[in-house]
C-alpha positions in Angstrom: 106.9 134.5 113.8 104.8 134.2 110.8 101.1 134.8 110.1 99.4 131.5 109.4 96.0 131.1 107.9 94.5 127.4 108.0 91.7 126.9 105.6 89.6 124.2 106.7 89.1 122.5 110.0 89.3 118.6 109.4 91.9 116.6 111.2 94.7 117.8 109.1 93.9 121.2 109.3 93.5 120.9 113.2 96.8 119.1 113.3 98.7 121.7 111.3 97.2 124.7 113.2 98.2 123.1 116.5 101.8 122.1 115.7 102.3 125.6 113.9 101.0 127.4 117.0 103.6 125.6 119.1 106.2 126.8 117.3 105.2 130.3 117.8 103.2 131.1 115.0 100.1 133.4 115.1 97.5 130.8 113.6 93.9 131.4 112.6 91.8 128.8 111.2 88.9 129.3 109.0 86.1 126.6 109.0 82.9 127.1 106.9 80.8 124.5 108.9 79.5 125.1 112.5 82.0 122.7 114.4 85.4 121.5 113.7 86.5 118.0 112.5 85.6 117.6 109.1 84.6 114.4 108.0 85.1 113.2 111.4 81.2 114.3 112.4 78.1 112.3 113.7 74.4 112.5 113.3 72.0 112.4 115.9 68.2 111.5 116.1 65.8 110.4 118.5 68.6 109.3 121.0 70.6 107.5 118.4 74.0 108.7 117.2 75.9 107.9 114.1 79.2 108.3 113.1 79.6 109.9 109.3 83.2 109.5 109.1 86.0 107.1 110.5 84.7 104.2 112.8 88.3 103.1 113.6 91.3 104.4 115.3 94.5 102.9 114.5 98.2 104.0 115.8 96.6 106.1 118.6 99.8 107.0 119.7 100.1 109.6 116.8 97.3 111.5 118.7 98.8 111.0 122.3 102.2 112.4 121.2 99.9 115.5 120.4 98.8 115.7 124.1 95.2 114.1 123.3 94.0 112.2 126.3 91.3 109.7 124.8 89.4 107.1 126.5 90.0 104.3 124.4 88.1 101.1 124.1 89.3 98.1 122.1 86.3 96.0 120.5 86.6 92.3 121.5 87.0 91.3 117.7 88.4 93.6 114.9 85.8 92.7 112.4 83.4 90.0 111.6 83.3 88.8 108.0 80.3 86.9 106.6 81.3 85.5 102.9 78.2 84.7 100.4 78.3 81.1 101.0 77.4 81.6 104.9 80.8 81.1 106.1 82.2 83.6 108.6 85.6 84.8 109.7 86.4 86.6 112.9 89.4 88.9 112.7 91.2 88.6 115.9 93.7 91.3 116.9 96.5 88.6 118.2 98.2 87.3 115.2 98.4 83.9 116.2 94.5 83.6 117.4 94.0 85.0 113.7 96.0 82.4 112.0 94.1 79.9 114.0 90.9 81.4 112.9 92.0 81.6 109.3 92.9 78.1 109.5 89.6 77.2 110.9 87.8 78.6 108.0 90.3 77.2 105.1 92.4 74.6 106.5 96.0 75.0 105.3 95.9 78.7 105.0 96.9 79.7 108.5 100.6 79.6 108.1 99.9 81.5 104.9 98.1 84.2 106.9 101.3 84.5 109.0 103.5 85.1 106.4 101.0 87.7 104.7 100.8 89.4 108.2 104.9 89.2 108.4 105.1 90.8 104.9 102.5 93.4 105.6 104.5 94.4 108.9 107.7 94.6 106.7 105.8 96.9 104.4 104.7 99.0 107.0 108.0 99.5 108.3 109.6 100.6 105.3 106.6 102.9 104.6 107.6 104.7 108.1 111.0 105.1 107.0 110.2 106.5 103.5 106.5 107.2 102.6 105.3 108.6 106.0 108.6 110.2 107.1 108.2 113.4 105.3 107.4 114.9 102.0 107.5 113.3 98.6 110.3 115.5 97.2 112.7 114.5 99.9 114.8 111.6 100.0 114.3 110.0 104.1 117.4 109.7 106.0 116.7 106.5 107.4 115.7 104.9 104.1 117.3 101.4 103.2 117.8 100.3 99.8 115.4 97.2 100.5 112.7 99.4 101.4 111.5 100.0 97.5 111.3 96.2 97.2 109.4 96.0 100.6 106.3 97.3 99.1 106.2 95.2 95.9 105.9 97.8 93.4 104.1 96.8 90.4 101.7 94.3 92.3 98.4 95.1 92.9 96.4 94.4 96.4 94.8 91.3 94.4 97.7 90.0 92.9 99.6 89.9 96.6 96.5 88.1 98.0 96.9 85.5 95.2 100.2 85.2 95.9 99.6 84.0 99.6 95.9 82.3 99.6 94.4 80.0 97.4 91.0 80.3 98.9 88.9 82.8 97.3 87.5 84.0 100.5 90.8 85.2 102.0 91.4 86.8 98.8 88.2 89.0 99.1 89.2 89.5 102.9 92.4 91.0 101.8 91.0 92.8 99.0 88.5 94.7 101.2 91.6 96.9 102.5 91.6 98.6 99.1 88.5 100.3 100.3 90.6 101.9 103.0 91.9 104.0 100.3 88.8 104.6 98.2 90.3 102.3 95.4 89.7 98.7 93.9 91.8 95.7 95.0 92.2 95.2 91.0 94.0 98.5 91.1 95.4 99.6 94.2 99.0 98.9 95.2 100.1 95.9 97.2 101.3 98.2 99.9 97.9 98.6 101.2 98.3 95.1 102.9 100.2 97.1 105.7 96.8 98.1 107.0 96.0 94.7 108.3 99.2 94.4 109.7 98.7 97.5 111.7 95.4 96.5 112.9 96.5 93.0 113.8 99.9 94.7 115.5 98.7 97.6 117.3 95.0 97.3 117.1 91.8 98.7 116.2 90.2 101.4 118.6 87.0 102.7 119.4 86.8 106.2 121.5 84.2 106.5 124.0 81.6 108.6 123.0 82.5 108.0 119.4 85.6 109.2 117.3 84.3 112.6 116.7 85.2 113.0 120.4 89.2 113.3 118.8 88.0 116.6 116.9 86.6 117.8 120.2 89.9 117.3 122.2 91.9 118.6 119.3 89.7 121.8 119.6 90.8 122.1 123.3 94.4 121.8 122.7 93.7 124.3 119.6 92.4 126.8 122.1 95.2 126.5 124.7 97.7 127.1 122.0 96.1 130.4 121.3 94.7 129.4 117.8 91.7 131.6 116.7 89.3 129.2 115.4 86.5 131.1 113.3 83.7 128.8 112.5 81.0 129.5 109.7 83.4 131.4 107.8 84.1 130.4 104.1 87.3 131.1 102.2 86.9 131.8 98.7 89.9 132.7 97.4 93.7 132.3 98.3 95.4 135.4 97.6 98.8 135.3 95.8 101.2 137.1 93.6 103.5 135.7 91.1 105.6 133.6 93.5 104.1 133.7 97.1 100.9 133.5 99.0 99.4 136.9 100.5 96.4 135.6 102.4 92.9 134.8 101.9 89.5 136.6 100.8 86.5 135.5 102.7 83.0 135.0 101.6 82.0 138.0 103.4 84.6 140.1 101.2 87.2 140.6 103.9 90.7 139.9 103.0 92.9 138.6 105.5 96.8 138.8 105.1 99.0 135.7 106.0 102.9 134.9 105.2 101.6 131.2 105.4 98.4 129.4 104.0 97.6 125.7 104.8 94.9 124.1 102.7 92.9 121.5 104.4 90.4 121.1 101.6 90.2 118.6 98.7 93.3 119.5 96.2 90.9 119.8 93.2 88.8 122.4 95.1 92.1 124.5 95.8 93.3 124.3 92.0 90.0 124.6 91.0 88.6 127.5 92.7 90.6 128.8 95.7 93.8 129.7 93.4 93.0 128.3 90.0 95.9 126.3 88.2 94.6 124.5 85.2 97.8 122.6 84.7 97.8 121.2 88.3 93.8 120.4 88.2 94.4 118.7 84.9 96.9 116.5 86.5 94.6 115.5 89.3 91.9 114.9 86.8 93.9 112.7 85.1 94.2 110.3 88.4 90.4 109.8 88.4 88.3 110.0 91.5 88.5 107.4 94.5 84.9 105.7 95.5 82.6 107.4 97.7 80.2 106.2 100.2 76.4 105.6 100.8 75.4 105.4 104.2 72.1 104.0 106.1 72.0 105.2 109.5 69.4 103.1 111.3 67.9 103.5 114.5 66.9 99.7 115.2 64.9 98.1 117.7 66.0 95.3 120.1 69.3 93.7 120.4 70.8 91.5 117.8 72.3 88.2 119.3 76.1 88.0 118.5 76.2 91.4 116.6 79.6 92.5 116.6 81.0 96.3 116.8 82.2 95.9 113.2 80.7 93.5 110.5 81.6 93.2 106.6 78.9 90.9 104.7 80.4 90.4 101.3 79.0 90.5 97.9 79.0 86.8 95.9 81.4 88.7 92.8 83.9 90.9 94.1 85.3 91.4 90.8 82.1 92.3 89.2 81.1 94.6 92.2 84.1 96.9 91.7 83.6 97.0 88.0 80.0 98.3 88.9 81.6 101.2 90.7 84.5 102.0 88.7 83.8 101.0 85.1 80.3 101.2 85.0 80.0 104.0 87.4 76.9 102.8 89.2 75.9 101.5 92.9 76.6 97.9 92.7 74.1 95.7 92.1 75.2 93.1 94.9 76.9 95.1 97.5 79.5 94.5 100.0 78.0 96.2 103.3 80.0 97.4 106.4 78.2 97.6 109.4 79.0 99.6 112.3 77.1 99.5 115.6 79.1 101.1 118.3 76.3 100.6 120.7 77.8 97.2 121.2 80.5 98.6 123.1 79.1 102.3 124.1 75.5 102.0 125.1 75.6 106.1 125.1 75.1 105.5 121.4 71.5 104.3 121.3 68.4 104.4 123.7 68.2 101.3 126.1 67.6 98.2 124.1 68.2 99.4 120.9 71.0 99.7 118.4 72.6 102.4 116.0 73.5 100.8 112.8 75.7 102.6 110.3 75.5 100.5 106.8 78.2 101.6 104.5 78.5 100.5 100.8 81.0 101.9 98.4 79.7 103.7 95.3 81.1 105.6 92.8 81.9 109.5 93.3 78.9 110.6 91.0 75.8 112.5 91.7 73.0 110.1 92.7 70.4 111.8 90.2 72.8 110.1 87.5 72.3 106.6 89.1 70.1 104.0 87.4 67.8 104.2 90.6 67.0 106.6 93.1 68.6 106.7 96.6 65.7 105.5 98.3 65.4 102.4 95.7 69.0 101.5 96.5 68.4 101.8 100.4 65.6 99.2 99.8 67.9 97.1 97.7 70.8 97.0 100.4 68.3 96.3 103.0 66.8 93.1 100.8 70.7 92.2 100.2 71.3 92.1 103.7 67.9 90.3 105.0 69.3 87.5 102.5 72.3 87.2 104.0 71.2 86.5 107.8 70.7 90.5 108.7 66.9 90.8 108.3 65.7 94.3 109.8 62.2 94.0 109.0 60.0 95.2 111.6 63.0 96.5 113.8 63.8 99.9 111.8 62.7 102.7 113.9 64.4 105.2 111.2 66.4 105.2 108.3 68.6 108.4 107.1 70.7 108.5 104.1 74.1 110.2 103.3 75.0 110.2 99.5 78.0 111.1 97.5 76.1 114.6 97.1 76.2 115.1 100.9 79.8 114.5 100.9 80.3 117.1 97.8 78.3 119.7 99.4 79.2 119.4 103.3 82.9 119.1 102.6 83.3 120.2 99.1 84.7 116.7 97.9 85.6 116.5 94.4 82.5 114.7 92.7 81.6 113.5 96.3 84.9 111.4 96.3 85.9 110.4 99.7 89.8 110.7 99.2 90.3 112.8 96.2 92.1 111.1 93.7 92.1 107.6 92.9 94.5 105.5 94.5 95.2 103.3 91.5 98.6 101.8 90.1 102.0 100.8 91.1 103.1 104.1 91.9 99.9 105.3 93.5 101.7 106.6 96.6 103.7 109.1 94.5 101.1 110.6 92.5 98.8 112.4 94.9 99.8 116.1 95.2 102.5 117.1 97.6 102.4 119.0 100.7 104.1 122.0 99.4 102.1 124.1 97.0 103.2 126.0 94.1 103.4 129.6 95.8 105.9 130.4 98.7 103.9 130.0 102.0 101.5 127.7 100.3 100.8 124.2 102.1 98.2 121.4 101.5 97.1 119.0 104.0 94.4 116.2 104.2 93.0 113.0 102.7 93.4 114.1 98.9 97.5 114.8 99.2 100.3 113.1 100.8 100.2 110.7 102.5 96.6 109.9 102.1 93.5 109.7 104.1 92.1 108.1 107.2 93.1 109.4 110.7 96.5 108.4 110.9 97.9 109.6 107.6 96.1 112.8 107.8 97.6 113.6 111.4 101.2 112.4 109.6 100.2 114.9 107.1 99.6 117.8 109.5 103.3 116.6 111.1 104.8 116.9 107.6 103.4 120.5 107.1 104.5 121.7 110.3 108.1 120.5 109.4 108.1 122.3 106.4 106.7 125.7 107.5 109.3 125.3 110.3 112.2 125.1 107.5 110.6 127.7 105.3 109.7 129.9 108.0 112.0 129.6 111.3 110.5 130.8 114.5 
């Protein structure tokens, strides 16, 4: 039995801690915040509840395998898209229904969408046999020679969209999946097309009471498994000698011994502060940062006819929008806006007759103090853009709270406020993230900034990978 310390109580850290405790190890988890869950968090005000993190759950079976019992709700529509010309596209889970909807929007493109979906399914199946199957440095047992070609190496997501679709609106629809990895469709690998294939296969789900209930359910399982979770406890240093970890030092000064340290923080924070390593930090810096987010959390009076749980209001010029984010390093002048209103399917999330709008805009991972306008001025710009495209909230706003890249940085230690750590760019992006095994014996990494990536399913997979590595290195 090993002494295990998990640094950080995000979902990846919680899954790692749970599986390691079930292997028979003694596990302690230290979280600097007063609750577990990391970015899977919420903000409450005046009877409104707003999600600060993920708003959609895919591959829920991954959590079911851990023993979580979740009250799942499937929204009537995956998402409703509105393009700058006023046209709309309603994303249906069923592939045949989705193809018919694409055909309605762009005659002749329905069969192309089915081909795109089939490509995405094959890509996902190849990723399951390879990329998701284990650590980066190990040839997966079930890999096939054709798997490399199945993920279209060398092709960007936008390039893939151009291969399948002629209508620019459908290319924009495909391109938005780059933001799932904090990237640009003009830089992100084509393999991200596996995400819509998952949504239109297994579906996209909401958890009754909000997705943070996943963290609550995990916390219950941690307690049952005997994990000692210490909240409000910040780790300032990972202790190590030349070749192995020794434990951690807390901000309070205490030194806690461990054979295994699992770090569920940004990899840049690990190699920049907790266990300084200039060479690894430079390697991360060369990646650049993923995008960040700017959130408007709005309590809205009244109900909006026809409002979907998930909506996207697209910008008029996608290429310019991403150039603003990644090249000019400023919030886009004409932003695409995601609108999430969980009260559509869960009335408990807002007072009677009202709505909880979470408006998300992709912005650069940069301190808002260096933006060309204040966050408050940018809030007004976003609301004006929405009003011009059919979502006028004038006279209906009861409250608006802001969440900026600085909040991501200060609350979660995110590198520069980046939502997923290093940028997910280039044909070999999947292989450039830091791995799950660290440079000292007994050191492991998990979370959105390391393999296999960010998002609820991937960080859960990362927790499973870490547990398998510890089992190999420290057999129970």
